PDB file with one MODEL, atoms N, CA, C and O in Angstrom:
MODEL        1
ATOM      1  N   UNK A   1      26.491  32.641  16.758  1.00  0.00           N
ATOM      2  CA  UNK A   1      25.127  32.750  16.290  1.00  0.00           C
ATOM      3  C   UNK A   1      24.211  32.256  17.412  1.00  0.00           C
ATOM      4  O   UNK A   1      24.461  31.213  18.017  1.00  0.00           O
ATOM      5  N   UNK A   2      23.180  32.996  17.671  1.00  0.00           N
ATOM      6  CA  UNK A   2      22.255  32.652  18.733  1.00  0.00           C
ATOM      7  C   UNK A   2      21.404  31.455  18.337  1.00  0.00           C
ATOM      8  O   UNK A   2      21.230  31.139  17.161  1.00  0.00           O
ATOM      9  N   UNK A   3      20.883  30.805  19.372  1.00  0.00           N
ATOM     10  CA  UNK A   3      20.046  29.626  19.152  1.00  0.00           C
ATOM     11  C   UNK A   3      18.807  29.980  18.331  1.00  0.00           C
ATOM     12  O   UNK A   3      18.379  29.182  17.497  1.00  0.00           O
ATOM     13  N   UNK A   4      18.239  31.128  18.545  1.00  0.00           N
ATOM     14  CA  UNK A   4      17.032  31.539  17.824  1.00  0.00           C
ATOM     15  C   UNK A   4      17.307  31.646  16.331  1.00  0.00           C
ATOM     16  O   UNK A   4      16.472  31.252  15.516  1.00  0.00           O
ATOM     17  N   UNK A   5      18.466  32.174  15.967  1.00  0.00           N
ATOM     18  CA  UNK A   5      18.812  32.278  14.550  1.00  0.00           C
ATOM     19  C   UNK A   5      19.037  30.904  13.931  1.00  0.00           C
ATOM     20  O   UNK A   5      18.588  30.635  12.816  1.00  0.00           O
ATOM     21  N   UNK A   6      19.732  30.041  14.658  1.00  0.00           N
ATOM     22  CA  UNK A   6      19.947  28.680  14.138  1.00  0.00           C
ATOM     23  C   UNK A   6      18.628  27.951  13.974  1.00  0.00           C
ATOM     24  O   UNK A   6      18.412  27.266  12.974  1.00  0.00           O
ATOM     25  N   UNK A   7      17.749  28.095  14.945  1.00  0.00           N
ATOM     26  CA  UNK A   7      16.447  27.433  14.876  1.00  0.00           C
ATOM     27  C   UNK A   7      15.624  27.979  13.711  1.00  0.00           C
ATOM     28  O   UNK A   7      14.922  27.219  13.044  1.00  0.00           O
ATOM     29  N   UNK A   8      15.700  29.280  13.460  1.00  0.00           N
ATOM     30  CA  UNK A   8      14.978  29.876  12.327  1.00  0.00           C
ATOM     31  C   UNK A   8      15.511  29.335  11.008  1.00  0.00           C
ATOM     32  O   UNK A   8      14.724  29.016  10.117  1.00  0.00           O
ATOM     33  N   UNK A   9      16.838  29.223  10.860  1.00  0.00           N
ATOM     34  CA  UNK A   9      17.419  28.643   9.642  1.00  0.00           C
ATOM     35  C   UNK A   9      16.981  27.187   9.467  1.00  0.00           C
ATOM     36  O   UNK A   9      16.676  26.745   8.359  1.00  0.00           O
ATOM     37  N   UNK A  10      16.956  26.463  10.566  1.00  0.00           N
ATOM     38  CA  UNK A  10      16.517  25.063  10.514  1.00  0.00           C
ATOM     39  C   UNK A  10      15.070  24.986  10.021  1.00  0.00           C
ATOM     40  O   UNK A  10      14.771  24.195   9.127  1.00  0.00           O
ATOM     41  N   UNK A  11      14.170  25.790  10.585  1.00  0.00           N
ATOM     42  CA  UNK A  11      12.770  25.755  10.183  1.00  0.00           C
ATOM     43  C   UNK A  11      12.575  26.177   8.729  1.00  0.00           C
ATOM     44  O   UNK A  11      11.756  25.596   8.017  1.00  0.00           O
ATOM     45  N   UNK A  12      13.321  27.180   8.290  1.00  0.00           N
ATOM     46  CA  UNK A  12      13.221  27.608   6.891  1.00  0.00           C
ATOM     47  C   UNK A  12      13.655  26.472   5.962  1.00  0.00           C
ATOM     48  O   UNK A  12      12.991  26.202   4.962  1.00  0.00           O
ATOM     49  N   UNK A  13      14.751  25.815   6.283  1.00  0.00           N
ATOM     50  CA  UNK A  13      15.210  24.682   5.468  1.00  0.00           C
ATOM     51  C   UNK A  13      14.247  23.516   5.508  1.00  0.00           C
ATOM     52  O   UNK A  13      14.032  22.855   4.492  1.00  0.00           O
ATOM     53  N   UNK A  14      13.658  23.252   6.675  1.00  0.00           N
ATOM     54  CA  UNK A  14      12.700  22.161   6.807  1.00  0.00           C
ATOM     55  C   UNK A  14      11.452  22.426   5.960  1.00  0.00           C
ATOM     56  O   UNK A  14      10.966  21.530   5.271  1.00  0.00           O
ATOM     57  N   UNK A  15      10.944  23.637   6.012  1.00  0.00           N
ATOM     58  CA  UNK A  15       9.751  23.979   5.234  1.00  0.00           C
ATOM     59  C   UNK A  15      10.046  23.904   3.738  1.00  0.00           C
ATOM     60  O   UNK A  15       9.237  23.378   2.973  1.00  0.00           O
ATOM     61  N   UNK A  16      11.182  24.419   3.322  1.00  0.00           N
ATOM     62  CA  UNK A  16      11.535  24.348   1.903  1.00  0.00           C
ATOM     63  C   UNK A  16      11.707  22.900   1.460  1.00  0.00           C
ATOM     64  O   UNK A  16      11.278  22.538   0.364  1.00  0.00           O
ATOM     65  N   UNK A  17      12.317  22.083   2.278  1.00  0.00           N
ATOM     66  CA  UNK A  17      12.482  20.666   1.951  1.00  0.00           C
ATOM     67  C   UNK A  17      11.156  19.945   1.856  1.00  0.00           C
ATOM     68  O   UNK A  17      10.973  19.100   0.980  1.00  0.00           O
ATOM     69  N   UNK A  18      10.223  20.265   2.749  1.00  0.00           N
ATOM     70  CA  UNK A  18       8.894  19.646   2.689  1.00  0.00           C
ATOM     71  C   UNK A  18       8.169  20.025   1.405  1.00  0.00           C
ATOM     72  O   UNK A  18       7.489  19.195   0.801  1.00  0.00           O
ATOM     73  N   UNK A  19       8.316  21.289   0.987  1.00  0.00           N
ATOM     74  CA  UNK A  19       7.692  21.706  -0.271  1.00  0.00           C
ATOM     75  C   UNK A  19       8.298  20.970  -1.464  1.00  0.00           C
ATOM     76  O   UNK A  19       7.576  20.579  -2.380  1.00  0.00           O
ATOM     77  N   UNK A  20       9.599  20.780  -1.460  1.00  0.00           N
ATOM     78  CA  UNK A  20      10.260  20.074  -2.561  1.00  0.00           C
ATOM     79  C   UNK A  20       9.798  18.624  -2.611  1.00  0.00           C
ATOM     80  O   UNK A  20       9.482  18.115  -3.686  1.00  0.00           O
ATOM     81  N   UNK A  21       9.755  17.959  -1.476  1.00  0.00           N
ATOM     82  CA  UNK A  21       9.312  16.559  -1.434  1.00  0.00           C
ATOM     83  C   UNK A  21       7.853  16.456  -1.860  1.00  0.00           C
ATOM     84  O   UNK A  21       7.491  15.549  -2.610  1.00  0.00           O
ATOM     85  N   UNK A  22       7.020  17.368  -1.395  1.00  0.00           N
ATOM     86  CA  UNK A  22       5.606  17.343  -1.780  1.00  0.00           C
ATOM     87  C   UNK A  22       5.450  17.584  -3.281  1.00  0.00           C
ATOM     88  O   UNK A  22       4.591  16.970  -3.914  1.00  0.00           O
ATOM     89  N   UNK A  23       6.257  18.455  -3.853  1.00  0.00           N
ATOM     90  CA  UNK A  23       6.171  18.726  -5.292  1.00  0.00           C
ATOM     91  C   UNK A  23       6.616  17.522  -6.114  1.00  0.00           C
ATOM     92  O   UNK A  23       6.050  17.250  -7.172  1.00  0.00           O
ATOM     93  N   UNK A  24       7.615  16.809  -5.639  1.00  0.00           N
ATOM     94  CA  UNK A  24       8.122  15.649  -6.384  1.00  0.00           C
ATOM     95  C   UNK A  24       7.117  14.506  -6.359  1.00  0.00           C
ATOM     96  O   UNK A  24       6.877  13.874  -7.387  1.00  0.00           O
ATOM     97  N   UNK A  25       6.526  14.233  -5.196  1.00  0.00           N
ATOM     98  CA  UNK A  25       5.674  13.056  -5.058  1.00  0.00           C
ATOM     99  C   UNK A  25       4.186  13.330  -5.235  1.00  0.00           C
ATOM    100  O   UNK A  25       3.394  12.394  -5.130  1.00  0.00           O
ATOM    101  N   UNK A  26       3.772  14.552  -5.494  1.00  0.00           N
ATOM    102  CA  UNK A  26       2.339  14.847  -5.557  1.00  0.00           C
ATOM    103  C   UNK A  26       1.680  14.279  -6.809  1.00  0.00           C
ATOM    104  O   UNK A  26       0.534  13.837  -6.729  1.00  0.00           O
ATOM    105  N   UNK A  27       2.335  14.269  -7.937  1.00  0.00           N
ATOM    106  CA  UNK A  27       1.717  13.816  -9.172  1.00  0.00           C
ATOM    107  C   UNK A  27       1.879  12.334  -9.449  1.00  0.00           C
ATOM    108  O   UNK A  27       1.337  11.826 -10.430  1.00  0.00           O
ATOM    109  N   UNK A  28       2.605  11.645  -8.613  1.00  0.00           N
ATOM    110  CA  UNK A  28       2.878  10.235  -8.870  1.00  0.00           C
ATOM    111  C   UNK A  28       1.987   9.358  -8.012  1.00  0.00           C
ATOM    112  O   UNK A  28       1.526   9.768  -6.947  1.00  0.00           O
ATOM    113  N   UNK A  29       1.755   8.158  -8.486  1.00  0.00           N
ATOM    114  CA  UNK A  29       1.023   7.166  -7.705  1.00  0.00           C
ATOM    115  C   UNK A  29       2.045   6.365  -6.905  1.00  0.00           C
ATOM    116  O   UNK A  29       2.318   5.203  -7.209  1.00  0.00           O
ATOM    117  N   UNK A  30       2.598   6.993  -5.893  1.00  0.00           N
ATOM    118  CA  UNK A  30       3.695   6.411  -5.131  1.00  0.00           C
ATOM    119  C   UNK A  30       3.160   5.744  -3.880  1.00  0.00           C
ATOM    120  O   UNK A  30       2.324   6.305  -3.171  1.00  0.00           O
ATOM    121  N   UNK A  31       3.647   4.543  -3.615  1.00  0.00           N
ATOM    122  CA  UNK A  31       3.306   3.822  -2.391  1.00  0.00           C
ATOM    123  C   UNK A  31       4.597   3.394  -1.722  1.00  0.00           C
ATOM    124  O   UNK A  31       5.541   2.952  -2.377  1.00  0.00           O
ATOM    125  N   UNK A  32       4.621   3.530  -0.435  1.00  0.00           N
ATOM    126  CA  UNK A  32       5.796   3.125   0.345  1.00  0.00           C
ATOM    127  C   UNK A  32       5.437   1.873   1.130  1.00  0.00           C
ATOM    128  O   UNK A  32       5.008   1.958   2.281  1.00  0.00           O
ATOM    129  N   UNK A  33       5.608   0.736   0.521  1.00  0.00           N
ATOM    130  CA  UNK A  33       5.305  -0.541   1.159  1.00  0.00           C
ATOM    131  C   UNK A  33       6.610  -1.177   1.616  1.00  0.00           C
ATOM    132  O   UNK A  33       7.285  -1.864   0.850  1.00  0.00           O
ATOM    133  N   UNK A  34       6.948  -0.940   2.863  1.00  0.00           N
ATOM    134  CA  UNK A  34       8.221  -1.426   3.367  1.00  0.00           C
ATOM    135  C   UNK A  34       8.128  -2.832   3.932  1.00  0.00           C
ATOM    136  O   UNK A  34       9.108  -3.576   3.888  1.00  0.00           O
ATOM    137  N   UNK A  35       6.984  -3.210   4.458  1.00  0.00           N
ATOM    138  CA  UNK A  35       6.851  -4.503   5.117  1.00  0.00           C
ATOM    139  C   UNK A  35       6.353  -5.552   4.130  1.00  0.00           C
ATOM    140  O   UNK A  35       5.625  -5.223   3.194  1.00  0.00           O
ATOM    141  N   UNK A  36       6.733  -6.804   4.328  1.00  0.00           N
ATOM    142  CA  UNK A  36       6.349  -7.866   3.378  1.00  0.00           C
ATOM    143  C   UNK A  36       4.840  -8.006   3.211  1.00  0.00           C
ATOM    144  O   UNK A  36       4.365  -8.240   2.100  1.00  0.00           O
ATOM    145  N   UNK A  37       4.083  -7.866   4.291  1.00  0.00           N
ATOM    146  CA  UNK A  37       2.637  -7.997   4.204  1.00  0.00           C
ATOM    147  C   UNK A  37       2.058  -6.956   3.250  1.00  0.00           C
ATOM    148  O   UNK A  37       1.223  -7.290   2.409  1.00  0.00           O
ATOM    149  N   UNK A  38       2.483  -5.718   3.366  1.00  0.00           N
ATOM    150  CA  UNK A  38       1.973  -4.646   2.511  1.00  0.00           C
ATOM    151  C   UNK A  38       2.404  -4.851   1.064  1.00  0.00           C
ATOM    152  O   UNK A  38       1.635  -4.583   0.140  1.00  0.00           O
ATOM    153  N   UNK A  39       3.632  -5.326   0.865  1.00  0.00           N
ATOM    154  CA  UNK A  39       4.105  -5.541  -0.513  1.00  0.00           C
ATOM    155  C   UNK A  39       3.327  -6.636  -1.207  1.00  0.00           C
ATOM    156  O   UNK A  39       2.979  -6.501  -2.380  1.00  0.00           O
ATOM    157  N   UNK A  40       3.045  -7.727  -0.495  1.00  0.00           N
ATOM    158  CA  UNK A  40       2.307  -8.842  -1.099  1.00  0.00           C
ATOM    159  C   UNK A  40       0.884  -8.412  -1.437  1.00  0.00           C
ATOM    160  O   UNK A  40       0.396  -8.684  -2.534  1.00  0.00           O
ATOM    161  N   UNK A  41       0.221  -7.745  -0.505  1.00  0.00           N
ATOM    162  CA  UNK A  41      -1.156  -7.320  -0.767  1.00  0.00           C
ATOM    163  C   UNK A  41      -1.219  -6.285  -1.886  1.00  0.00           C
ATOM    164  O   UNK A  41      -2.145  -6.319  -2.696  1.00  0.00           O
ATOM    165  N   UNK A  42      -0.265  -5.376  -1.948  1.00  0.00           N
ATOM    166  CA  UNK A  42      -0.246  -4.394  -3.033  1.00  0.00           C
ATOM    167  C   UNK A  42      -0.008  -5.075  -4.378  1.00  0.00           C
ATOM    168  O   UNK A  42      -0.611  -4.695  -5.382  1.00  0.00           O
ATOM    169  N   UNK A  43       0.854  -6.066  -4.402  1.00  0.00           N
ATOM    170  CA  UNK A  43       1.119  -6.808  -5.626  1.00  0.00           C
ATOM    171  C   UNK A  43      -0.142  -7.537  -6.100  1.00  0.00           C
ATOM    172  O   UNK A  43      -0.435  -7.554  -7.295  1.00  0.00           O
ATOM    173  N   UNK A  44      -0.882  -8.135  -5.176  1.00  0.00           N
ATOM    174  CA  UNK A  44      -2.110  -8.835  -5.547  1.00  0.00           C
ATOM    175  C   UNK A  44      -3.192  -7.868  -6.012  1.00  0.00           C
ATOM    176  O   UNK A  44      -3.966  -8.197  -6.912  1.00  0.00           O
ATOM    177  N   UNK A  45      -3.259  -6.684  -5.414  1.00  0.00           N
ATOM    178  CA  UNK A  45      -4.280  -5.704  -5.805  1.00  0.00           C
ATOM    179  C   UNK A  45      -4.026  -5.131  -7.190  1.00  0.00           C
ATOM    180  O   UNK A  45      -4.973  -4.763  -7.885  1.00  0.00           O
ATOM    181  N   UNK A  46      -2.774  -5.047  -7.603  1.00  0.00           N
ATOM    182  CA  UNK A  46      -2.480  -4.435  -8.891  1.00  0.00           C
ATOM    183  C   UNK A  46      -2.646  -5.395 -10.062  1.00  0.00           C
ATOM    184  O   UNK A  46      -2.742  -4.951 -11.206  1.00  0.00           O
ATOM    185  N   UNK A  47      -2.682  -6.683  -9.806  1.00  0.00           N
ATOM    186  CA  UNK A  47      -2.839  -7.661 -10.886  1.00  0.00           C
ATOM    187  C   UNK A  47      -4.313  -7.839 -11.243  1.00  0.00           C
ATOM    188  O   UNK A  47      -5.182  -7.676 -10.386  1.00  0.00           O
ATOM    189  N   UNK A  48      -4.599  -8.171 -12.498  1.00  0.00           N
ATOM    190  CA  UNK A  48      -6.000  -8.397 -12.884  1.00  0.00           C
ATOM    191  C   UNK A  48      -6.530  -9.696 -12.263  1.00  0.00           C
ATOM    192  O   UNK A  48      -5.797 -10.669 -12.088  1.00  0.00           O
ATOM    193  N   UNK A  49      -7.810  -9.677 -11.942  1.00  0.00           N
ATOM    194  CA  UNK A  49      -8.444 -10.847 -11.319  1.00  0.00           C
ATOM    195  C   UNK A  49      -8.954 -11.786 -12.399  1.00  0.00           C
ATOM    196  O   UNK A  49      -9.566 -11.355 -13.376  1.00  0.00           O
ATOM    197  N   UNK A  50      -8.698 -13.064 -12.213  1.00  0.00           N
ATOM    198  CA  UNK A  50      -9.248 -14.103 -13.076  1.00  0.00           C
ATOM    199  C   UNK A  50      -9.841 -15.162 -12.163  1.00  0.00           C
ATOM    200  O   UNK A  50      -9.121 -15.829 -11.419  1.00  0.00           O
ATOM    201  N   UNK A  51     -11.157 -15.311 -12.224  1.00  0.00           N
ATOM    202  CA  UNK A  51     -11.856 -16.240 -11.345  1.00  0.00           C
ATOM    203  C   UNK A  51     -12.073 -17.568 -12.059  1.00  0.00           C
ATOM    204  O   UNK A  51     -12.373 -17.604 -13.252  1.00  0.00           O
ATOM    205  N   UNK A  52     -11.915 -18.658 -11.314  1.00  0.00           N
ATOM    206  CA  UNK A  52     -12.176 -19.981 -11.869  1.00  0.00           C
ATOM    207  C   UNK A  52     -13.686 -20.206 -11.917  1.00  0.00           C
ATOM    208  O   UNK A  52     -14.463 -19.418 -11.378  1.00  0.00           O
ATOM    209  N   UNK A  53     -14.085 -21.288 -12.568  1.00  0.00           N
ATOM    210  CA  UNK A  53     -15.517 -21.609 -12.675  1.00  0.00           C
ATOM    211  C   UNK A  53     -16.118 -21.860 -11.300  1.00  0.00           C
ATOM    212  O   UNK A  53     -17.237 -21.430 -11.021  1.00  0.00           O
ATOM    213  N   UNK A  54     -15.389 -22.546 -10.451  1.00  0.00           N
ATOM    214  CA  UNK A  54     -15.885 -22.819  -9.097  1.00  0.00           C
ATOM    215  C   UNK A  54     -16.029 -21.519  -8.309  1.00  0.00           C
ATOM    216  O   UNK A  54     -16.981 -21.360  -7.545  1.00  0.00           O
ATOM    217  N   UNK A  55     -15.092 -20.589  -8.489  1.00  0.00           N
ATOM    218  CA  UNK A  55     -15.183 -19.303  -7.802  1.00  0.00           C
ATOM    219  C   UNK A  55     -16.369 -18.495  -8.312  1.00  0.00           C
ATOM    220  O   UNK A  55     -17.040 -17.822  -7.530  1.00  0.00           O
ATOM    221  N   UNK A  56     -16.632 -18.554  -9.600  1.00  0.00           N
ATOM    222  CA  UNK A  56     -17.778 -17.835 -10.169  1.00  0.00           C
ATOM    223  C   UNK A  56     -19.083 -18.405  -9.631  1.00  0.00           C
ATOM    224  O   UNK A  56     -20.020 -17.657  -9.355  1.00  0.00           O
ATOM    225  N   UNK A  57     -19.151 -19.736  -9.481  1.00  0.00           N
ATOM    226  CA  UNK A  57     -20.352 -20.346  -8.904  1.00  0.00           C
ATOM    227  C   UNK A  57     -20.556 -19.882  -7.463  1.00  0.00           C
ATOM    228  O   UNK A  57     -21.685 -19.618  -7.052  1.00  0.00           O
ATOM    229  N   UNK A  58     -19.483 -19.784  -6.704  1.00  0.00           N
ATOM    230  CA  UNK A  58     -19.587 -19.313  -5.321  1.00  0.00           C
ATOM    231  C   UNK A  58     -19.998 -17.852  -5.283  1.00  0.00           C
ATOM    232  O   UNK A  58     -20.790 -17.458  -4.427  1.00  0.00           O
ATOM    233  N   UNK A  59     -19.477 -17.042  -6.193  1.00  0.00           N
ATOM    234  CA  UNK A  59     -19.869 -15.636  -6.245  1.00  0.00           C
ATOM    235  C   UNK A  59     -21.334 -15.471  -6.641  1.00  0.00           C
ATOM    236  O   UNK A  59     -21.987 -14.520  -6.211  1.00  0.00           O
ATOM    237  N   UNK A  60     -21.852 -16.382  -7.452  1.00  0.00           N
ATOM    238  CA  UNK A  60     -23.256 -16.316  -7.862  1.00  0.00           C
ATOM    239  C   UNK A  60     -24.212 -16.706  -6.742  1.00  0.00           C
ATOM    240  O   UNK A  60     -25.408 -16.431  -6.834  1.00  0.00           O
ATOM    241  N   UNK A  61     -23.709 -17.338  -5.691  1.00  0.00           N
ATOM    242  CA  UNK A  61     -24.571 -17.712  -4.561  1.00  0.00           C
ATOM    243  C   UNK A  61     -24.904 -16.517  -3.682  1.00  0.00           C
ATOM    244  O   UNK A  61     -25.758 -16.625  -2.802  1.00  0.00           O
ATOM    245  N   UNK A  62     -24.251 -15.378  -3.899  1.00  0.00           N
ATOM    246  CA  UNK A  62     -24.540 -14.090  -3.269  1.00  0.00           C
ATOM    247  C   UNK A  62     -24.194 -14.008  -1.779  1.00  0.00           C
ATOM    248  O   UNK A  62     -24.578 -13.028  -1.140  1.00  0.00           O
ATOM    249  N   UNK A  63     -23.503 -14.964  -1.202  1.00  0.00           N
ATOM    250  CA  UNK A  63     -23.087 -14.806   0.198  1.00  0.00           C
ATOM    251  C   UNK A  63     -21.699 -14.192   0.291  1.00  0.00           C
ATOM    252  O   UNK A  63     -21.263 -13.795   1.372  1.00  0.00           O
ATOM    253  N   UNK A  64     -21.018 -14.114  -0.820  1.00  0.00           N
ATOM    254  CA  UNK A  64     -19.760 -13.392  -0.919  1.00  0.00           C
ATOM    255  C   UNK A  64     -19.707 -12.761  -2.301  1.00  0.00           C
ATOM    256  O   UNK A  64     -20.186 -13.349  -3.271  1.00  0.00           O
ATOM    257  N   UNK A  65     -19.134 -11.577  -2.398  1.00  0.00           N
ATOM    258  CA  UNK A  65     -19.039 -10.934  -3.706  1.00  0.00           C
ATOM    259  C   UNK A  65     -17.626 -10.372  -3.899  1.00  0.00           C
ATOM    260  O   UNK A  65     -16.768 -10.495  -3.025  1.00  0.00           O
ATOM    261  N   UNK A  66     -17.410  -9.763  -5.047  1.00  0.00           N
ATOM    262  CA  UNK A  66     -16.067  -9.279  -5.375  1.00  0.00           C
ATOM    263  C   UNK A  66     -15.630  -8.139  -4.461  1.00  0.00           C
ATOM    264  O   UNK A  66     -14.432  -7.941  -4.257  1.00  0.00           O
ATOM    265  N   UNK A  67     -16.577  -7.390  -3.911  1.00  0.00           N
ATOM    266  CA  UNK A  67     -16.208  -6.322  -2.967  1.00  0.00           C
ATOM    267  C   UNK A  67     -15.586  -6.913  -1.708  1.00  0.00           C
ATOM    268  O   UNK A  67     -14.660  -6.331  -1.142  1.00  0.00           O
ATOM    269  N   UNK A  68     -16.088  -8.065  -1.266  1.00  0.00           N
ATOM    270  CA  UNK A  68     -15.495  -8.732  -0.098  1.00  0.00           C
ATOM    271  C   UNK A  68     -14.061  -9.166  -0.387  1.00  0.00           C
ATOM    272  O   UNK A  68     -13.192  -9.069   0.479  1.00  0.00           O
ATOM    273  N   UNK A  69     -13.818  -9.639  -1.593  1.00  0.00           N
ATOM    274  CA  UNK A  69     -12.467 -10.071  -1.961  1.00  0.00           C
ATOM    275  C   UNK A  69     -11.530  -8.869  -2.003  1.00  0.00           C
ATOM    276  O   UNK A  69     -10.404  -8.943  -1.511  1.00  0.00           O
ATOM    277  N   UNK A  70     -11.984  -7.772  -2.583  1.00  0.00           N
ATOM    278  CA  UNK A  70     -11.142  -6.562  -2.634  1.00  0.00           C
ATOM    279  C   UNK A  70     -10.898  -5.993  -1.244  1.00  0.00           C
ATOM    280  O   UNK A  70      -9.802  -5.505  -0.969  1.00  0.00           O
ATOM    281  N   UNK A  71     -11.890  -6.045  -0.362  1.00  0.00           N
ATOM    282  CA  UNK A  71     -11.692  -5.589   1.011  1.00  0.00           C
ATOM    283  C   UNK A  71     -10.701  -6.477   1.754  1.00  0.00           C
ATOM    284  O   UNK A  71      -9.923  -5.990   2.574  1.00  0.00           O
ATOM    285  N   UNK A  72     -10.726  -7.768   1.474  1.00  0.00           N
ATOM    286  CA  UNK A  72      -9.767  -8.678   2.089  1.00  0.00           C
ATOM    287  C   UNK A  72      -8.355  -8.340   1.642  1.00  0.00           C
ATOM    288  O   UNK A  72      -7.421  -8.382   2.443  1.00  0.00           O
ATOM    289  N   UNK A  73      -8.194  -8.003   0.363  1.00  0.00           N
ATOM    290  CA  UNK A  73      -6.868  -7.639  -0.132  1.00  0.00           C
ATOM    291  C   UNK A  73      -6.434  -6.251   0.331  1.00  0.00           C
ATOM    292  O   UNK A  73      -5.247  -5.928   0.275  1.00  0.00           O
ATOM    293  N   UNK A  74      -7.368  -5.433   0.784  1.00  0.00           N
ATOM    294  CA  UNK A  74      -7.022  -4.111   1.295  1.00  0.00           C
ATOM    295  C   UNK A  74      -6.726  -4.151   2.784  1.00  0.00           C
ATOM    296  O   UNK A  74      -5.733  -3.578   3.232  1.00  0.00           O
ATOM    297  N   UNK A  75      -7.573  -4.819   3.557  1.00  0.00           N
ATOM    298  CA  UNK A  75      -7.449  -4.795   5.009  1.00  0.00           C
ATOM    299  C   UNK A  75      -6.971  -6.112   5.612  1.00  0.00           C
ATOM    300  O   UNK A  75      -6.832  -6.213   6.831  1.00  0.00           O
ATOM    301  N   UNK A  76      -6.719  -7.114   4.787  1.00  0.00           N
ATOM    302  CA  UNK A  76      -6.346  -8.426   5.293  1.00  0.00           C
ATOM    303  C   UNK A  76      -4.873  -8.536   5.652  1.00  0.00           C
ATOM    304  O   UNK A  76      -4.095  -7.601   5.463  1.00  0.00           O
ATOM    305  N   UNK A  77      -4.516  -9.686   6.167  1.00  0.00           N
ATOM    306  CA  UNK A  77      -3.142  -9.997   6.517  1.00  0.00           C
ATOM    307  C   UNK A  77      -2.707 -11.258   5.772  1.00  0.00           C
ATOM    308  O   UNK A  77      -3.530 -12.105   5.424  1.00  0.00           O
ATOM    309  N   UNK A  78      -1.411 -11.364   5.536  1.00  0.00           N
ATOM    310  CA  UNK A  78      -0.845 -12.533   4.880  1.00  0.00           C
ATOM    311  C   UNK A  78      -0.251 -13.429   5.948  1.00  0.00           C
ATOM    312  O   UNK A  78       0.516 -12.970   6.795  1.00  0.00           O
ATOM    313  N   UNK A  79      -0.604 -14.712   5.911  1.00  0.00           N
ATOM    314  CA  UNK A  79      -0.048 -15.677   6.856  1.00  0.00           C
ATOM    315  C   UNK A  79       1.133 -16.359   6.173  1.00  0.00           C
ATOM    316  O   UNK A  79       0.961 -17.317   5.419  1.00  0.00           O
ATOM    317  N   UNK A  80       2.324 -15.857   6.444  1.00  0.00           N
ATOM    318  CA  UNK A  80       3.515 -16.367   5.783  1.00  0.00           C
ATOM    319  C   UNK A  80       3.904 -17.757   6.277  1.00  0.00           C
ATOM    320  O   UNK A  80       4.663 -18.459   5.607  1.00  0.00           O
ATOM    321  N   UNK A  81       3.397 -18.161   7.435  1.00  0.00           N
ATOM    322  CA  UNK A  81       3.701 -19.508   7.943  1.00  0.00           C
ATOM    323  C   UNK A  81       3.061 -20.595   7.084  1.00  0.00           C
ATOM    324  O   UNK A  81       3.551 -21.724   7.054  1.00  0.00           O
ATOM    325  N   UNK A  82       1.995 -20.278   6.401  1.00  0.00           N
ATOM    326  CA  UNK A  82       1.301 -21.276   5.579  1.00  0.00           C
ATOM    327  C   UNK A  82       1.644 -21.157   4.106  1.00  0.00           C
ATOM    328  O   UNK A  82       0.966 -21.750   3.267  1.00  0.00           O
ATOM    329  N   UNK A  83       2.675 -20.409   3.777  1.00  0.00           N
ATOM    330  CA  UNK A  83       3.072 -20.234   2.387  1.00  0.00           C
ATOM    331  C   UNK A  83       3.766 -21.483   1.860  1.00  0.00           C
ATOM    332  O   UNK A  83       4.507 -22.145   2.587  1.00  0.00           O
ATOM    333  N   UNK A  84       3.523 -21.797   0.602  1.00  0.00           N
ATOM    334  CA  UNK A  84       4.203 -22.906  -0.064  1.00  0.00           C
ATOM    335  C   UNK A  84       5.337 -22.343  -0.908  1.00  0.00           C
ATOM    336  O   UNK A  84       5.131 -21.917  -2.044  1.00  0.00           O
ATOM    337  N   UNK A  85       6.520 -22.347  -0.344  1.00  0.00           N
ATOM    338  CA  UNK A  85       7.690 -21.799  -1.027  1.00  0.00           C
ATOM    339  C   UNK A  85       8.534 -22.965  -1.509  1.00  0.00           C
ATOM    340  O   UNK A  85       8.894 -23.830  -0.711  1.00  0.00           O
ATOM    341  N   UNK A  86       8.863 -23.010  -2.811  1.00  0.00           N
ATOM    342  CA  UNK A  86       9.721 -24.101  -3.281  1.00  0.00           C
ATOM    343  C   UNK A  86      11.128 -23.982  -2.710  1.00  0.00           C
ATOM    344  O   UNK A  86      11.688 -22.891  -2.610  1.00  0.00           O
ATOM    345  N   UNK A  87      11.669 -25.099  -2.349  1.00  0.00           N
ATOM    346  CA  UNK A  87      13.016 -25.120  -1.757  1.00  0.00           C
ATOM    347  C   UNK A  87      14.058 -25.339  -2.809  1.00  0.00           C
ATOM    348  O   UNK A  87      15.248 -25.386  -2.499  1.00  0.00           O
TER     349      UNK A  87
ENDMDL
END
């Protein structure tokens, strides 16, 4: 079999596979968070927010608002060196 025929079969299979994968994952809210930083931030974003009284007072001062907090959870980084993990 010539290289051109093998390459054509490969491309046909690749295109069909891409369509199958796109059909499976198109309707789902799927996220691929492989790294710890992305997993932690995604976990925090999906949980409901409950602000303490002190946090509400700070939010009422108008120098920071809830959009800033959500942006931090979207574009921020987690400093795992400062984590308090029970031993």
